[in-house]
HTML snippet that shows the backbone in 3Dmol.js (N, CA, C, O; Angstrom):
<script src="https://3Dmol.org/build/3Dmol-min.js"></script>
<div id="view" style="width:600px;height:400px;position:relative"></div>
<script>
const pdb = `
ATOM      1  N   MET A   1      34.086  85.258 119.085  1.00  0.00           N
ATOM      2  CA  MET A   1      33.819  84.496 120.275  1.00  0.00           C
ATOM      3  C   MET A   1      33.642  83.010 119.955  1.00  0.00           C
ATOM      4  O   MET A   1      34.164  82.156 120.672  1.00  0.00           O
ATOM      5  N   ALA A   2      32.909  82.698 118.887  1.00  0.00           N
ATOM      6  CA  ALA A   2      32.706  81.301 118.537  1.00  0.00           C
ATOM      7  C   ALA A   2      34.028  80.638 118.223  1.00  0.00           C
ATOM      8  O   ALA A   2      34.227  79.462 118.528  1.00  0.00           O
ATOM      9  N   TYR A   3      34.932  81.383 117.615  1.00  0.00           N
ATOM     10  CA  TYR A   3      36.244  80.827 117.294  1.00  0.00           C
ATOM     11  C   TYR A   3      36.966  80.430 118.566  1.00  0.00           C
ATOM     12  O   TYR A   3      37.517  79.332 118.645  1.00  0.00           O
ATOM     13  N   GLN A   4      36.975  81.306 119.566  1.00  0.00           N
ATOM     14  CA  GLN A   4      37.652  81.001 120.814  1.00  0.00           C
ATOM     15  C   GLN A   4      36.963  79.867 121.555  1.00  0.00           C
ATOM     16  O   GLN A   4      37.622  79.087 122.242  1.00  0.00           O
ATOM     17  N   ALA A   5      35.666  79.768 121.425  1.00  0.00           N
ATOM     18  CA  ALA A   5      34.957  78.694 122.106  1.00  0.00           C
ATOM     19  C   ALA A   5      35.366  77.331 121.555  1.00  0.00           C
ATOM     20  O   ALA A   5      35.385  76.342 122.287  1.00  0.00           O
ATOM     21  N   ARG A   6      35.691  77.279 120.272  1.00  0.00           N
ATOM     22  CA  ARG A   6      36.088  76.015 119.656  1.00  0.00           C
ATOM     23  C   ARG A   6      37.536  75.677 119.922  1.00  0.00           C
ATOM     24  O   ARG A   6      37.915  74.509 119.836  1.00  0.00           O
ATOM     25  N   ASN A   7      38.333  76.633 120.233  1.00  0.00           N
ATOM     26  CA  ASN A   7      39.761  76.413 120.383  1.00  0.00           C
ATOM     27  C   ASN A   7      40.204  76.912 121.748  1.00  0.00           C
ATOM     28  O   ASN A   7      39.717  77.928 122.246  1.00  0.00           O
ATOM     29  N   SER A   8      41.133  76.182 122.342  1.00  0.00           N
ATOM     30  CA  SER A   8      41.548  76.512 123.700  1.00  0.00           C
ATOM     31  C   SER A   8      42.358  77.790 123.774  1.00  0.00           C
ATOM     32  O   SER A   8      42.392  78.424 124.829  1.00  0.00           O
ATOM     33  N   GLN A   9      43.003  78.186 122.711  1.00  0.00           N
ATOM     34  CA  GLN A   9      43.780  79.411 122.753  1.00  0.00           C
ATOM     35  C   GLN A   9      43.566  80.228 121.490  1.00  0.00           C
ATOM     36  O   GLN A   9      43.342  79.681 120.410  1.00  0.00           O
ATOM     37  N   ALA A  10      43.635  81.517 121.637  1.00  0.00           N
ATOM     38  CA  ALA A  10      43.463  82.406 120.494  1.00  0.00           C
ATOM     39  C   ALA A  10      44.702  82.313 119.623  1.00  0.00           C
ATOM     40  O   ALA A  10      45.791  82.051 120.135  1.00  0.00           O
ATOM     41  N   PRO A  11      44.566  82.523 118.309  1.00  0.00           N
ATOM     42  CA  PRO A  11      45.728  82.472 117.439  1.00  0.00           C
ATOM     43  C   PRO A  11      46.693  83.607 117.756  1.00  0.00           C
ATOM     44  O   PRO A  11      46.278  84.709 118.114  1.00  0.00           O
ATOM     45  N   ARG A  12      47.980  83.325 117.619  1.00  0.00           N
ATOM     46  CA  ARG A  12      48.979  84.363 117.817  1.00  0.00           C
ATOM     47  C   ARG A  12      48.992  85.278 116.608  1.00  0.00           C
ATOM     48  O   ARG A  12      48.752  84.836 115.484  1.00  0.00           O
ATOM     49  N   ARG A  13      49.267  86.534 116.832  1.00  0.00           N
ATOM     50  CA  ARG A  13      49.297  87.512 115.746  1.00  0.00           C
ATOM     51  C   ARG A  13      50.343  87.092 114.729  1.00  0.00           C
ATOM     52  O   ARG A  13      51.482  86.786 115.085  1.00  0.00           O
ATOM     53  N   GLY A  14      49.955  87.078 113.474  1.00  0.00           N
ATOM     54  CA  GLY A  14      50.870  86.728 112.402  1.00  0.00           C
ATOM     55  C   GLY A  14      50.962  85.235 112.144  1.00  0.00           C
ATOM     56  O   GLY A  14      51.692  84.813 111.248  1.00  0.00           O
ATOM     57  N   SER A  15      50.236  84.425 112.910  1.00  0.00           N
ATOM     58  CA  SER A  15      50.260  82.985 112.675  1.00  0.00           C
ATOM     59  C   SER A  15      48.881  82.533 112.232  1.00  0.00           C
ATOM     60  O   SER A  15      47.891  83.242 112.411  1.00  0.00           O
ATOM     61  N   MET A  16      48.831  81.352 111.655  1.00  0.00           N
ATOM     62  CA  MET A  16      47.549  80.802 111.243  1.00  0.00           C
ATOM     63  C   MET A  16      46.812  80.314 112.480  1.00  0.00           C
ATOM     64  O   MET A  16      47.444  79.880 113.443  1.00  0.00           O
ATOM     65  N   PRO A  17      45.504  80.378 112.468  1.00  0.00           N
ATOM     66  CA  PRO A  17      44.740  79.890 113.617  1.00  0.00           C
ATOM     67  C   PRO A  17      44.896  78.376 113.737  1.00  0.00           C
ATOM     68  O   PRO A  17      45.096  77.687 112.737  1.00  0.00           O
ATOM     69  N   PRO A  18      44.804  77.859 114.969  1.00  0.00           N
ATOM     70  CA  PRO A  18      44.929  76.417 115.148  1.00  0.00           C
ATOM     71  C   PRO A  18      43.732  75.689 114.555  1.00  0.00           C
ATOM     72  O   PRO A  18      42.643  76.252 114.447  1.00  0.00           O
ATOM     73  N   LYS A  19      43.938  74.451 114.177  1.00  0.00           N
ATOM     74  CA  LYS A  19      42.861  73.621 113.656  1.00  0.00           C
ATOM     75  C   LYS A  19      41.991  73.158 114.827  1.00  0.00           C
ATOM     76  O   LYS A  19      42.456  73.120 115.966  1.00  0.00           O
ATOM     77  N   PRO A  20      40.740  72.809 114.554  1.00  0.00           N
ATOM     78  CA  PRO A  20      39.887  72.322 115.638  1.00  0.00           C
ATOM     79  C   PRO A  20      40.521  71.109 116.309  1.00  0.00           C
ATOM     80  O   PRO A  20      41.197  70.313 115.657  1.00  0.00           O
ATOM     81  N   GLN A  21      40.301  70.975 117.602  1.00  0.00           N
ATOM     82  CA  GLN A  21      40.900  69.886 118.359  1.00  0.00           C
ATOM     83  C   GLN A  21      40.345  68.531 117.942  1.00  0.00           C
ATOM     84  O   GLN A  21      41.113  67.582 117.782  1.00  0.00           O
ATOM     85  N   ASP A  22      39.022  68.413 117.762  1.00  0.00           N
ATOM     86  CA  ASP A  22      38.426  67.122 117.453  1.00  0.00           C
ATOM     87  C   ASP A  22      37.319  67.307 116.435  1.00  0.00           C
ATOM     88  O   ASP A  22      36.153  67.459 116.797  1.00  0.00           O
ATOM     89  N   SER A  23      37.679  67.295 115.168  1.00  0.00           N
ATOM     90  CA  SER A  23      36.669  67.502 114.134  1.00  0.00           C
ATOM     91  C   SER A  23      35.869  66.237 113.865  1.00  0.00           C
ATOM     92  O   SER A  23      34.897  66.285 113.112  1.00  0.00           O
ATOM     93  N   SER A  24      36.248  65.097 114.458  1.00  0.00           N
ATOM     94  CA  SER A  24      35.511  63.860 114.218  1.00  0.00           C
ATOM     95  C   SER A  24      34.113  63.903 114.824  1.00  0.00           C
ATOM     96  O   SER A  24      33.242  63.139 114.407  1.00  0.00           O
ATOM     97  N   THR A  25      33.884  64.773 115.790  1.00  0.00           N
ATOM     98  CA  THR A  25      32.562  64.858 116.406  1.00  0.00           C
ATOM     99  C   THR A  25      31.653  65.852 115.701  1.00  0.00           C
ATOM    100  O   THR A  25      30.470  65.938 116.032  1.00  0.00           O
ATOM    101  N   LEU A  26      32.175  66.606 114.738  1.00  0.00           N
ATOM    102  CA  LEU A  26      31.360  67.575 114.018  1.00  0.00           C
ATOM    103  C   LEU A  26      30.457  66.859 113.029  1.00  0.00           C
ATOM    104  O   LEU A  26      30.889  65.931 112.346  1.00  0.00           O
ATOM    105  N   LYS A  27      29.225  67.280 112.953  1.00  0.00           N
ATOM    106  CA  LYS A  27      28.276  66.713 112.003  1.00  0.00           C
ATOM    107  C   LYS A  27      27.731  67.856 111.159  1.00  0.00           C
ATOM    108  O   LYS A  27      26.575  68.253 111.301  1.00  0.00           O
ATOM    109  N   ILE A  28      28.570  68.372 110.291  1.00  0.00           N
ATOM    110  CA  ILE A  28      28.203  69.535 109.495  1.00  0.00           C
ATOM    111  C   ILE A  28      27.435  69.123 108.248  1.00  0.00           C
ATOM    112  O   ILE A  28      26.367  69.664 107.962  1.00  0.00           O
ATOM    113  N   ALA A  29      27.973  68.181 107.520  1.00  0.00           N
ATOM    114  CA  ALA A  29      27.361  67.763 106.270  1.00  0.00           C
ATOM    115  C   ALA A  29      26.378  66.627 106.526  1.00  0.00           C
ATOM    116  O   ALA A  29      26.612  65.777 107.386  1.00  0.00           O
ATOM    117  N   SER A  30      25.291  66.615 105.784  1.00  0.00           N
ATOM    118  CA  SER A  30      24.329  65.528 105.932  1.00  0.00           C
ATOM    119  C   SER A  30      24.837  64.305 105.171  1.00  0.00           C
ATOM    120  O   SER A  30      25.630  64.434 104.238  1.00  0.00           O
ATOM    121  N   SER A  31      24.389  63.144 105.564  1.00  0.00           N
ATOM    122  CA  SER A  31      24.849  61.920 104.906  1.00  0.00           C
ATOM    123  C   SER A  31      24.370  61.855 103.461  1.00  0.00           C
ATOM    124  O   SER A  31      25.031  61.235 102.627  1.00  0.00           O
ATOM    125  N   THR A  32      23.241  62.476 103.146  1.00  0.00           N
ATOM    126  CA  THR A  32      22.761  62.453 101.763  1.00  0.00           C
ATOM    127  C   THR A  32      23.642  63.272 100.843  1.00  0.00           C
ATOM    128  O   THR A  32      23.656  63.031  99.636  1.00  0.00           O
ATOM    129  N   SER A  33      24.388  64.247 101.386  1.00  0.00           N
ATOM    130  CA  SER A  33      25.226  65.073 100.518  1.00  0.00           C
ATOM    131  C   SER A  33      26.396  64.286  99.951  1.00  0.00           C
ATOM    132  O   SER A  33      27.054  64.753  99.022  1.00  0.00           O
ATOM    133  N   PHE A  34      26.673  63.095 100.491  1.00  0.00           N
ATOM    134  CA  PHE A  34      27.776  62.285  99.988  1.00  0.00           C
ATOM    135  C   PHE A  34      27.344  61.417  98.813  1.00  0.00           C
ATOM    136  O   PHE A  34      28.173  61.036  97.986  1.00  0.00           O
ATOM    137  N   THR A  35      26.060  61.104  98.734  1.00  0.00           N
ATOM    138  CA  THR A  35      25.604  60.187  97.700  1.00  0.00           C
ATOM    139  C   THR A  35      24.989  60.897  96.500  1.00  0.00           C
ATOM    140  O   THR A  35      24.998  60.357  95.394  1.00  0.00           O
ATOM    141  N   GLU A  36      24.469  62.067  96.697  1.00  0.00           N
ATOM    142  CA  GLU A  36      23.868  62.812  95.592  1.00  0.00           C
ATOM    143  C   GLU A  36      24.329  64.265  95.660  1.00  0.00           C
ATOM    144  O   GLU A  36      24.447  64.843  96.740  1.00  0.00           O
ATOM    145  N   GLU A  37      24.582  64.830  94.516  1.00  0.00           N
ATOM    146  CA  GLU A  37      25.053  66.212  94.456  1.00  0.00           C
ATOM    147  C   GLU A  37      23.872  67.157  94.633  1.00  0.00           C
ATOM    148  O   GLU A  37      22.941  67.157  93.827  1.00  0.00           O
ATOM    149  N   TRP A  38      23.914  67.962  95.694  1.00  0.00           N
ATOM    150  CA  TRP A  38      22.847  68.906  95.968  1.00  0.00           C
ATOM    151  C   TRP A  38      23.031  70.137  95.093  1.00  0.00           C
ATOM    152  O   TRP A  38      24.153  70.608  94.905  1.00  0.00           O
ATOM    153  N   GLN A  39      21.949  70.650  94.568  1.00  0.00           N
ATOM    154  CA  GLN A  39      21.967  71.871  93.772  1.00  0.00           C
ATOM    155  C   GLN A  39      20.943  72.840  94.364  1.00  0.00           C
ATOM    156  O   GLN A  39      19.792  72.464  94.586  1.00  0.00           O
ATOM    157  N   PRO A  40      21.357  74.089  94.621  1.00  0.00           N
ATOM    158  CA  PRO A  40      20.397  75.059  95.152  1.00  0.00           C
ATOM    159  C   PRO A  40      19.411  75.502  94.074  1.00  0.00           C
ATOM    160  O   PRO A  40      19.711  75.479  92.880  1.00  0.00           O
ATOM    161  N   SER A  41      18.246  75.900  94.524  1.00  0.00           N
ATOM    162  CA  SER A  41      17.276  76.457  93.589  1.00  0.00           C
ATOM    163  C   SER A  41      17.703  77.886  93.240  1.00  0.00           C
ATOM    164  O   SER A  41      18.550  78.473  93.914  1.00  0.00           O
ATOM    165  N   GLN A  42      17.119  78.425  92.203  1.00  0.00           N
ATOM    166  CA  GLN A  42      17.425  79.808  91.814  1.00  0.00           C
ATOM    167  C   GLN A  42      17.055  80.769  92.936  1.00  0.00           C
ATOM    168  O   GLN A  42      17.778  81.729  93.203  1.00  0.00           O
ATOM    169  N   SER A  43      15.938  80.511  93.584  1.00  0.00           N
ATOM    170  CA  SER A  43      15.502  81.349  94.695  1.00  0.00           C
ATOM    171  C   SER A  43      16.501  81.300  95.855  1.00  0.00           C
ATOM    172  O   SER A  43      16.815  82.331  96.449  1.00  0.00           O
ATOM    173  N   GLN A  44      16.994  80.113  96.174  1.00  0.00           N
ATOM    174  CA  GLN A  44      17.994  79.982  97.245  1.00  0.00           C
ATOM    175  C   GLN A  44      19.274  80.728  96.888  1.00  0.00           C
ATOM    176  O   GLN A  44      19.865  81.395  97.738  1.00  0.00           O
ATOM    177  N   LEU A  45      19.702  80.617  95.634  1.00  0.00           N
ATOM    178  CA  LEU A  45      20.902  81.328  95.189  1.00  0.00           C
ATOM    179  C   LEU A  45      20.736  82.838  95.338  1.00  0.00           C
ATOM    180  O   LEU A  45      21.637  83.528  95.813  1.00  0.00           O
ATOM    181  N   GLU A  46      19.587  83.335  94.931  1.00  0.00           N
ATOM    182  CA  GLU A  46      19.358  84.773  94.945  1.00  0.00           C
ATOM    183  C   GLU A  46      19.087  85.317  96.346  1.00  0.00           C
ATOM    184  O   GLU A  46      19.298  86.504  96.595  1.00  0.00           O
ATOM    185  N   ASN A  47      18.631  84.481  97.248  1.00  0.00           N
ATOM    186  CA  ASN A  47      18.247  84.952  98.571  1.00  0.00           C
ATOM    187  C   ASN A  47      19.193  84.466  99.664  1.00  0.00           C
ATOM    188  O   ASN A  47      20.139  85.172 100.014  1.00  0.00           O
ATOM    189  N   GLN A  48      18.957  83.281 100.204  1.00  0.00           N
ATOM    190  CA  GLN A  48      19.720  82.809 101.358  1.00  0.00           C
ATOM    191  C   GLN A  48      21.217  82.694 101.085  1.00  0.00           C
ATOM    192  O   GLN A  48      22.026  83.091 101.923  1.00  0.00           O
ATOM    193  N   ILE A  49      21.591  82.166  99.946  1.00  0.00           N
ATOM    194  CA  ILE A  49      23.022  81.922  99.680  1.00  0.00           C
ATOM    195  C   ILE A  49      23.770  83.233  99.475  1.00  0.00           C
ATOM    196  O   ILE A  49      24.819  83.448 100.081  1.00  0.00           O
ATOM    197  N   ASN A  50      23.245  84.104  98.633  1.00  0.00           N
ATOM    198  CA  ASN A  50      23.904  85.400  98.444  1.00  0.00           C
ATOM    199  C   ASN A  50      23.961  86.193  99.744  1.00  0.00           C
ATOM    200  O   ASN A  50      24.959  86.854 100.033  1.00  0.00           O
ATOM    201  N   SER A  51      22.887  86.123 100.524  1.00  0.00           N
ATOM    202  CA  SER A  51      22.854  86.821 101.804  1.00  0.00           C
ATOM    203  C   SER A  51      23.901  86.258 102.769  1.00  0.00           C
ATOM    204  O   SER A  51      24.588  87.017 103.453  1.00  0.00           O
ATOM    205  N   ALA A  52      24.022  84.935 102.823  1.00  0.00           N
ATOM    206  CA  ALA A  52      25.006  84.312 103.714  1.00  0.00           C
ATOM    207  C   ALA A  52      26.429  84.678 103.299  1.00  0.00           C
ATOM    208  O   ALA A  52      27.268  84.964 104.153  1.00  0.00           O
ATOM    209  N   ILE A  53      26.707  84.671 102.008  1.00  0.00           N
ATOM    210  CA  ILE A  53      28.040  85.044 101.518  1.00  0.00           C
ATOM    211  C   ILE A  53      28.361  86.480 101.903  1.00  0.00           C
ATOM    212  O   ILE A  53      29.460  86.775 102.372  1.00  0.00           O
ATOM    213  N   GLU A  54      27.411  87.359 101.705  1.00  0.00           N
ATOM    214  CA  GLU A  54      27.638  88.765 102.056  1.00  0.00           C
ATOM    215  C   GLU A  54      27.810  88.944 103.561  1.00  0.00           C
ATOM    216  O   GLU A  54      28.643  89.743 103.990  1.00  0.00           O
ATOM    217  N   ASP A  55      27.045  88.222 104.366  1.00  0.00           N
ATOM    218  CA  ASP A  55      27.191  88.288 105.826  1.00  0.00           C
ATOM    219  C   ASP A  55      28.581  87.831 106.265  1.00  0.00           C
ATOM    220  O   ASP A  55      29.209  88.459 107.118  1.00  0.00           O
ATOM    221  N   ILE A  56      29.053  86.740 105.680  1.00  0.00           N
ATOM    222  CA  ILE A  56      30.396  86.229 106.002  1.00  0.00           C
ATOM    223  C   ILE A  56      31.445  87.258 105.605  1.00  0.00           C
ATOM    224  O   ILE A  56      32.363  87.550 106.372  1.00  0.00           O
ATOM    225  N   ARG A  57      31.305  87.803 104.409  1.00  0.00           N
ATOM    226  CA  ARG A  57      32.268  88.797 103.911  1.00  0.00           C
ATOM    227  C   ARG A  57      32.329  90.019 104.835  1.00  0.00           C
ATOM    228  O   ARG A  57      33.417  90.476 105.188  1.00  0.00           O
ATOM    229  N   ILE A  58      31.173  90.541 105.223  1.00  0.00           N
ATOM    230  CA  ILE A  58      31.122  91.720 106.094  1.00  0.00           C
ATOM    231  C   ILE A  58      31.705  91.396 107.468  1.00  0.00           C
ATOM    232  O   ILE A  58      32.461  92.193 108.025  1.00  0.00           O
ATOM    233  N   SER A  59      31.360  90.239 108.013  1.00  0.00           N
ATOM    234  CA  SER A  59      31.903  89.842 109.322  1.00  0.00           C
ATOM    235  C   SER A  59      33.420  89.770 109.299  1.00  0.00           C
ATOM    236  O   SER A  59      34.082  90.253 110.218  1.00  0.00           O
ATOM    237  N   LEU A  60      33.969  89.171 108.258  1.00  0.00           N
ATOM    238  CA  LEU A  60      35.426  89.047 108.165  1.00  0.00           C
ATOM    239  C   LEU A  60      36.097  90.399 107.934  1.00  0.00           C
ATOM    240  O   LEU A  60      37.154  90.665 108.507  1.00  0.00           O
ATOM    241  N   GLN A  61      35.509  91.245 107.116  1.00  0.00           N
ATOM    242  CA  GLN A  61      36.084  92.570 106.895  1.00  0.00           C
ATOM    243  C   GLN A  61      36.063  93.393 108.183  1.00  0.00           C
ATOM    244  O   GLN A  61      37.014  94.118 108.475  1.00  0.00           O
ATOM    245  N   THR A  62      34.987  93.281 108.946  1.00  0.00           N
ATOM    246  CA  THR A  62      34.885  93.995 110.220  1.00  0.00           C
ATOM    247  C   THR A  62      35.919  93.469 111.207  1.00  0.00           C
ATOM    248  O   THR A  62      36.626  94.247 111.848  1.00  0.00           O
ATOM    249  N   LEU A  63      36.005  92.157 111.328  1.00  0.00           N
ATOM    250  CA  LEU A  63      36.988  91.556 112.221  1.00  0.00           C
ATOM    251  C   LEU A  63      38.406  91.955 111.814  1.00  0.00           C
ATOM    252  O   LEU A  63      39.221  92.318 112.662  1.00  0.00           O
ATOM    253  N   GLN A  64      38.691  91.887 110.534  1.00  0.00           N
ATOM    254  CA  GLN A  64      40.019  92.242 110.033  1.00  0.00           C
ATOM    255  C   GLN A  64      40.376  93.676 110.384  1.00  0.00           C
ATOM    256  O   GLN A  64      41.493  93.954 110.819  1.00  0.00           O
ATOM    257  N   ALA A  65      39.437  94.579 110.198  1.00  0.00           N
ATOM    258  CA  ALA A  65      39.692  95.986 110.523  1.00  0.00           C
ATOM    259  C   ALA A  65      39.853  96.187 112.032  1.00  0.00           C
ATOM    260  O   ALA A  65      40.708  96.954 112.474  1.00  0.00           O
ATOM    261  N   ASP A  66      39.030  95.498 112.813  1.00  0.00           N
ATOM    262  CA  ASP A  66      39.072  95.643 114.276  1.00  0.00           C
ATOM    263  C   ASP A  66      40.382  95.151 114.880  1.00  0.00           C
ATOM    264  O   ASP A  66      40.916  95.774 115.798  1.00  0.00           O
ATOM    265  N   ILE A  67      40.901  94.039 114.370  1.00  0.00           N
ATOM    266  CA  ILE A  67      42.110  93.461 114.978  1.00  0.00           C
ATOM    267  C   ILE A  67      43.374  93.722 114.173  1.00  0.00           C
ATOM    268  O   ILE A  67      44.473  93.382 114.611  1.00  0.00           O
ATOM    269  N   GLY A  68      43.224  94.326 112.994  1.00  0.00           N
ATOM    270  CA  GLY A  68      44.386  94.638 112.167  1.00  0.00           C
ATOM    271  C   GLY A  68      45.030  93.421 111.529  1.00  0.00           C
ATOM    272  O   GLY A  68      46.241  93.400 111.309  1.00  0.00           O
ATOM    273  N   ALA A  69      44.223  92.401 111.230  1.00  0.00           N
ATOM    274  CA  ALA A  69      44.747  91.160 110.652  1.00  0.00           C
ATOM    275  C   ALA A  69      45.062  91.326 109.166  1.00  0.00           C
ATOM    276  O   ALA A  69      44.448  92.133 108.468  1.00  0.00           O
ATOM    277  N   SER A  70      46.022  90.551 108.708  1.00  0.00           N
ATOM    278  CA  SER A  70      46.374  90.547 107.284  1.00  0.00           C
ATOM    279  C   SER A  70      45.355  89.706 106.509  1.00  0.00           C
ATOM    280  O   SER A  70      44.594  88.934 107.091  1.00  0.00           O
ATOM    281  N   ASP A  71      45.360  89.876 105.191  1.00  0.00           N
ATOM    282  CA  ASP A  71      44.503  89.053 104.335  1.00  0.00           C
ATOM    283  C   ASP A  71      44.859  87.573 104.512  1.00  0.00           C
ATOM    284  O   ASP A  71      43.979  86.712 104.526  1.00  0.00           O
ATOM    285  N   ARG A  72      46.134  87.295 104.643  1.00  0.00           N
ATOM    286  CA  ARG A  72      46.587  85.911 104.805  1.00  0.00           C
ATOM    287  C   ARG A  72      46.001  85.294 106.083  1.00  0.00           C
ATOM    288  O   ARG A  72      45.596  84.131 106.082  1.00  0.00           O
ATOM    289  N   TYR A  73      45.959  86.063 107.159  1.00  0.00           N
ATOM    290  CA  TYR A  73      45.403  85.567 108.413  1.00  0.00           C
ATOM    291  C   TYR A  73      43.909  85.281 108.264  1.00  0.00           C
ATOM    292  O   TYR A  73      43.421  84.252 108.731  1.00  0.00           O
ATOM    293  N   VAL A  74      43.192  86.186 107.618  1.00  0.00           N
ATOM    294  CA  VAL A  74      41.756  85.985 107.406  1.00  0.00           C
ATOM    295  C   VAL A  74      41.533  84.743 106.548  1.00  0.00           C
ATOM    296  O   VAL A  74      40.603  83.979 106.805  1.00  0.00           O
ATOM    297  N   LEU A  75      42.360  84.534 105.549  1.00  0.00           N
ATOM    298  CA  LEU A  75      42.274  83.329 104.733  1.00  0.00           C
ATOM    299  C   LEU A  75      42.467  82.087 105.607  1.00  0.00           C
ATOM    300  O   LEU A  75      41.796  81.076 105.402  1.00  0.00           O
ATOM    301  N   GLY A  76      43.374  82.158 106.572  1.00  0.00           N
ATOM    302  CA  GLY A  76      43.567  81.053 107.502  1.00  0.00           C
ATOM    303  C   GLY A  76      42.320  80.772 108.325  1.00  0.00           C
ATOM    304  O   GLY A  76      42.001  79.615 108.596  1.00  0.00           O
ATOM    305  N   LEU A  77      41.612  81.824 108.723  1.00  0.00           N
ATOM    306  CA  LEU A  77      40.355  81.642 109.452  1.00  0.00           C
ATOM    307  C   LEU A  77      39.332  80.911 108.578  1.00  0.00           C
ATOM    308  O   LEU A  77      38.637  80.009 109.045  1.00  0.00           O
ATOM    309  N   LEU A  78      39.250  81.310 107.315  1.00  0.00           N
ATOM    310  CA  LEU A  78      38.335  80.644 106.393  1.00  0.00           C
ATOM    311  C   LEU A  78      38.729  79.182 106.201  1.00  0.00           C
ATOM    312  O   LEU A  78      37.869  78.310 106.075  1.00  0.00           O
ATOM    313  N   ASP A  79      40.036  78.921 106.179  1.00  0.00           N
ATOM    314  CA  ASP A  79      40.525  77.549 106.055  1.00  0.00           C
ATOM    315  C   ASP A  79      40.088  76.687 107.226  1.00  0.00           C
ATOM    316  O   ASP A  79      39.739  75.521 107.040  1.00  0.00           O
ATOM    317  N   VAL A  80      40.103  77.243 108.430  1.00  0.00           N
ATOM    318  CA  VAL A  80      39.663  76.497 109.613  1.00  0.00           C
ATOM    319  C   VAL A  80      38.211  76.070 109.436  1.00  0.00           C
ATOM    320  O   VAL A  80      37.853  74.926 109.717  1.00  0.00           O
ATOM    321  N   VAL A  81      37.387  76.985 108.976  1.00  0.00           N
ATOM    322  CA  VAL A  81      35.974  76.667 108.765  1.00  0.00           C
ATOM    323  C   VAL A  81      35.830  75.648 107.628  1.00  0.00           C
ATOM    324  O   VAL A  81      35.079  74.682 107.759  1.00  0.00           O
ATOM    325  N   ALA A  82      36.536  75.855 106.528  1.00  0.00           N
ATOM    326  CA  ALA A  82      36.453  74.932 105.393  1.00  0.00           C
ATOM    327  C   ALA A  82      36.926  73.537 105.779  1.00  0.00           C
ATOM    328  O   ALA A  82      36.371  72.545 105.307  1.00  0.00           O
ATOM    329  N   ASP A  83      37.940  73.449 106.627  1.00  0.00           N
ATOM    330  CA  ASP A  83      38.450  72.148 107.054  1.00  0.00           C
ATOM    331  C   ASP A  83      37.393  71.345 107.802  1.00  0.00           C
ATOM    332  O   ASP A  83      37.364  70.117 107.716  1.00  0.00           O
ATOM    333  N   ASP A  84      36.523  72.041 108.539  1.00  0.00           N
ATOM    334  CA  ASP A  84      35.436  71.336 109.219  1.00  0.00           C
ATOM    335  C   ASP A  84      34.542  70.617 108.210  1.00  0.00           C
ATOM    336  O   ASP A  84      34.087  69.503 108.468  1.00  0.00           O
ATOM    337  N   TYR A  85      34.296  71.237 107.088  1.00  0.00           N
ATOM    338  CA  TYR A  85      33.465  70.628 106.051  1.00  0.00           C
ATOM    339  C   TYR A  85      34.239  69.567 105.284  1.00  0.00           C
ATOM    340  O   TYR A  85      33.693  68.510 104.970  1.00  0.00           O
ATOM    341  N   ARG A  86      35.501  69.836 104.979  1.00  0.00           N
ATOM    342  CA  ARG A  86      36.332  68.843 104.280  1.00  0.00           C
ATOM    343  C   ARG A  86      36.453  67.559 105.082  1.00  0.00           C
ATOM    344  O   ARG A  86      36.480  66.470 104.508  1.00  0.00           O
ATOM    345  N   ALA A  87      36.526  67.674 106.402  1.00  0.00           N
ATOM    346  CA  ALA A  87      36.672  66.502 107.261  1.00  0.00           C
ATOM    347  C   ALA A  87      35.458  65.582 107.170  1.00  0.00           C
ATOM    348  O   ALA A  87      35.559  64.394 107.474  1.00  0.00           O
ATOM    349  N   GLN A  88      34.327  66.114 106.760  1.00  0.00           N
ATOM    350  CA  GLN A  88      33.099  65.323 106.672  1.00  0.00           C
ATOM    351  C   GLN A  88      32.968  64.569 105.345  1.00  0.00           C
ATOM    352  O   GLN A  88      32.112  63.696 105.208  1.00  0.00           O
ATOM    353  N   LEU A  89      33.820  64.908 104.368  1.00  0.00           N
ATOM    354  CA  LEU A  89      33.737  64.257 103.066  1.00  0.00           C
ATOM    355  C   LEU A  89      34.397  62.887 103.097  1.00  0.00           C
ATOM    356  O   LEU A  89      35.410  62.708 103.775  1.00  0.00           O
ATOM    357  N   PRO A  90      33.842  61.914 102.376  1.00  0.00           N
ATOM    358  CA  PRO A  90      34.505  60.617 102.275  1.00  0.00           C
ATOM    359  C   PRO A  90      35.840  60.779 101.544  1.00  0.00           C
ATOM    360  O   PRO A  90      36.018  61.733 100.786  1.00  0.00           O
ATOM    361  N   ALA A  91      36.753  59.879 101.762  1.00  0.00           N
ATOM    362  CA  ALA A  91      38.064  59.930 101.104  1.00  0.00           C
ATOM    363  C   ALA A  91      37.878  59.992  99.597  1.00  0.00           C
ATOM    364  O   ALA A  91      37.035  59.293  99.034  1.00  0.00           O
ATOM    365  N   GLY A  92      38.664  60.825  98.959  1.00  0.00           N
ATOM    366  CA  GLY A  92      38.619  60.951  97.503  1.00  0.00           C
ATOM    367  C   GLY A  92      37.625  61.969  96.996  1.00  0.00           C
ATOM    368  O   GLY A  92      37.578  62.220  95.791  1.00  0.00           O
ATOM    369  N   LYS A  93      36.830  62.565  97.863  1.00  0.00           N
ATOM    370  CA  LYS A  93      35.858  63.589  97.442  1.00  0.00           C
ATOM    371  C   LYS A  93      36.341  64.940  97.885  1.00  0.00           C
ATOM    372  O   LYS A  93      36.815  65.090  99.011  1.00  0.00           O
ATOM    373  N   SER A  94      36.232  65.937  97.018  1.00  0.00           N
ATOM    374  CA  SER A  94      36.587  67.300  97.418  1.00  0.00           C
ATOM    375  C   SER A  94      35.830  68.315  96.609  1.00  0.00           C
ATOM    376  O   SER A  94      36.003  69.517  96.809  1.00  0.00           O
TER     377      SER A  94
END
`;
const viewer = $3Dmol.createViewer("view");
viewer.addModel(pdb, "pdb");
viewer.setStyle({}, {cartoon: {color: "spectrum"}});
viewer.zoomTo();
viewer.render();
</script>
C-alpha cells in the first residue's frame, strides 16, 4: 500500500517499478550523516538493525509469494527504496 501511495500507478507485471515522482522533497538522511560517518553500536546491530533487516526480508518474501513476482522484480522494489536514500547523498558520495 505504501508503494502505491508514493506512485500514481502500480508497476506492470514483469517491469521494474517506477521511480518516485519527486524525491527532492524526501528528507530521509539527516544532514549530520553527510559530514561524519555514523557507526551503530553493538547493541543496535544485534537488536534494532538485525530485526529491521529480518522484517524487510520477511515482508518482501511474503509479497513475492502473494503476487508471484520474480527475484528481479523484488530487487527493483529494493532499488526504488535505495534510490530515495541515494538521492539524499551529496554528489560523489555513495
